[in-house]
Structure formats: C-alpha cells, structure tokens
N, C-alpha and C positions, 0 to 999 in steps of 0.2 A: 594643683588639684582642679582650682576653679576655672583656669586656661583650658586645661584639657575637658572639661564638662563644656565651657563654653562652645569650643570647637565642635565636639559632639551634638549640641545643641543645634549650633546653627548648620550643620550639614543636614540635622534631619529635618530641618524648620524648611532650609534651601532646596531639599527633594520635593517638598510638596508646594513651596511657595519661594519660588526662584528668588526673586527681586524684593524680598521682603528686607527692610531695614531690620537689624540688631541692634538692640537699645543695650548697652552694658557699660559698666557693671553696676550704677547706681550705688557710689561708694562716695565717702570724702577724702581718701586717700590716693596722692599720687600712685602709690602700689598696686595699686586696686585698680584703679582707669589705666595704668600704663601696660598692667599683665593683660586686660580686656582687649587693648589696642594691638597689641601683638601676638593675641590668638592668633595660629592660623584658619584660614578658612571662615572669617565669619562677613567677609564680601562688605559690604556698604556700610559698616556699623555706624551708629552716632554714638560718641563718649558720652556717657550718663553720669552726672556728678548729683550729690547731695549736698545742701548747705543748711546748717541752721546755726547762726552767728551767736545765739546766747541759748547754747544748748546744755547748758550745767544745772542739773535738778537738784542736787545735793549740795555742795559749799566747797567742793573740790577746787575749784578753779572760780574766784570772786569776781574775775570780768566778766564771765560769761556766764552768769545767774541772770534770769530774764527779769530786769528791773528797769524802770524808765531810765535812771541813770546809767545803766549800760548802754541802754537803746540807742541815745545819743550820744555816746561817748565816740570821739574819733578813734580809739583804738578798735572798737568794732569795725568801724567802716573800713581801717585800714586791714584788717584781718579779712573782711569780705575780699577786698581787692587782692591781697596776697593768694589766697585760694582759690579764686577766680583766674588769675593771671598766669597762675602755675598750671590751670588746668586748660586754659586758653592755648598756652605756649605749646604744651604736649600733643593739645587736639589738633594744631597747625603741622607739628613735627611729624604726626601720626597722618597727616591731610584726612581729617574726620571733622565733620560738623560737631559744636560742644552744645549739649543741652544741658540743661539742670533740670532734673525729673522730680526734684521733691527740696520744697524750703520752704521756710517760713521762718519768723523771728526768734520762735522757741520751738522747743521740740520736747519739753515738760508734760507730761499728762494731768488732766485734770487744768482748773484757771489755775492764771498767777497775778502779778500785779500788772503785766502790760497785754494780756488778753485782749480785752474789749477796750482798747485804749486807740487816741489819735495817734499817738507813738507807733502803734503798730498799723495802722493806715499810712502815713507818710513812709514809714521804715517799706512797707510790702510794695507801693508806690514808685518810690525813689530805687530801691533795689532791683526791681524788674527794669527800669529803664537804665540802670547803673551797669549790670551785668551784661546788656545788649551790647552797651557801648565797650566793654572790656572784651566782648568777641563770641557772646553765647547767641544760639541761633534760636534756642526755644526755654520757656522757662514755665515749669508747672507747680505751683502753691500745694503744698501739702493739703489735703481735706479728707473728710469723712462726712458720713451722714450720722453720725454718733452725735448723743446729745452735747447740747451747749454746755450743761455742767456736768463736767465727770470725762468728757470727750478728749478729743485731741484741742489743744488748748489754742491753737492758732488755724483752725479748721476755717476754710471761709464760708462754709456753709456747715450748719449745725440744727438736729432738730430739737423741739420742745420738751420732749420725755425725759426719763430716767436711763441710766446705764441698764436696768433690769428692763424696763418698757419705754423703748426709744421715742415713741410716739410718730405723729404722720404730718406734724406742722414742721416747716423748715426757714429759717431766718438765715439772710446774710449778716456775715459781721463786719465791722470796719474794714478789715483787711480786704475782704471780699467787694466791698464799696472801691476800694482803691486801684481792685484790678478793674473793676467797670468803668473806672473813668479812665485809665490808662490804654484800655482797649478801645477808647472813644479815639483816641490819639491817630490823625491819619498817617500813613507810610511817607517815611522821609528818611533824611539822614541825621546823625546826630552831630550837632554843631557845638563847637565851644564858644563860650560866651566870656 
C-alpha cells in the first residue's frame, strides 16, 4: 500500500516539478526503506532513514533507555553501526543516496537523564561524523520549536515557555552546539587514524 501511494504521489509531484528529488520513507526498518526504493516511478529518490539509538521510553528494552550509561555503552554504538551499515548497503544496491532525515540520541517526550548533558553533545558530534563515514550523505537532527520543558527531549533548539504557551525566546541545547562545532569542519575525506 505504501509503495503504491509513494508511486502515485511521486507521479503527481513530478508532473509539476519533474526533477524534484523524492525523499522516502523516513523509517527505521529495512522493510520500509527497501519498499520505497523499489516503488516504481520515484525517479532520483533519496533513501530516508530515521534512527534514535536510545528510543525506549518505558522499560521494555533496558539497553535502549535514555541513560548516560546506555549512551556510552559500546552496544549502543554497535547498534548504530548495524542499522546504518544495513541502510548504506541497501541504498548502494538501489543506487540511491542515503540520508538520515531524523535522529537524536533519544526519542522520548519530555526531558530525561541525558537531555542537556555533555554525553548528548558528544554523541551528536560523533554520530554525525560516524554515519557519514558509513556512507550517509546528509544528516538531520530532530528538532522543534516546542518548549525546552516538555517538548522534544533532544531538540537542538527549544523555546523558554510551556507547552500551553511556548514563548518567543529560543536557546540552543548542548547537542545543537555540537552540530555547530562539526559544521565548522572544512570539507575533506575521512581518514583512519
């Protein structure tokens, strides 16, 4: 059903803007991104993947709860590498660029143990560089203009108000500062050291 809808939308879009790149599906599952890549008529699509390494907001998967301990656990990095490497392999197979269109260390609403910490900043900088080395062409950190208290926990930017009254003053969080830091790195090639 999704592939049929993607084909129909792509056709309608390309009738108006023939060379516009379709970016799909924005999912964390190989089933979804391969279905999008194989949908007929999508043209020069970019394979869009989402990844939140510590996305457990309850207690079902202890190793994915947003804690400092889990953030620095080698298993978290291995899980990142596994998903991104699979996506890169699939994108290569379909001759498509790979974009991570939504990511942050955690996806749980409200604040949590890692929201405004050095580990969040270090993760964002290291993650952004790491996934590019694995074959990702573009990386977009999840963000919103919602309030710092109660909004997206890892938003790189947030407002000073409340959920009911978001406010008009915005601040950059630690992971946003990490993105500013890596944005200052000049173009070049990844070198193993």
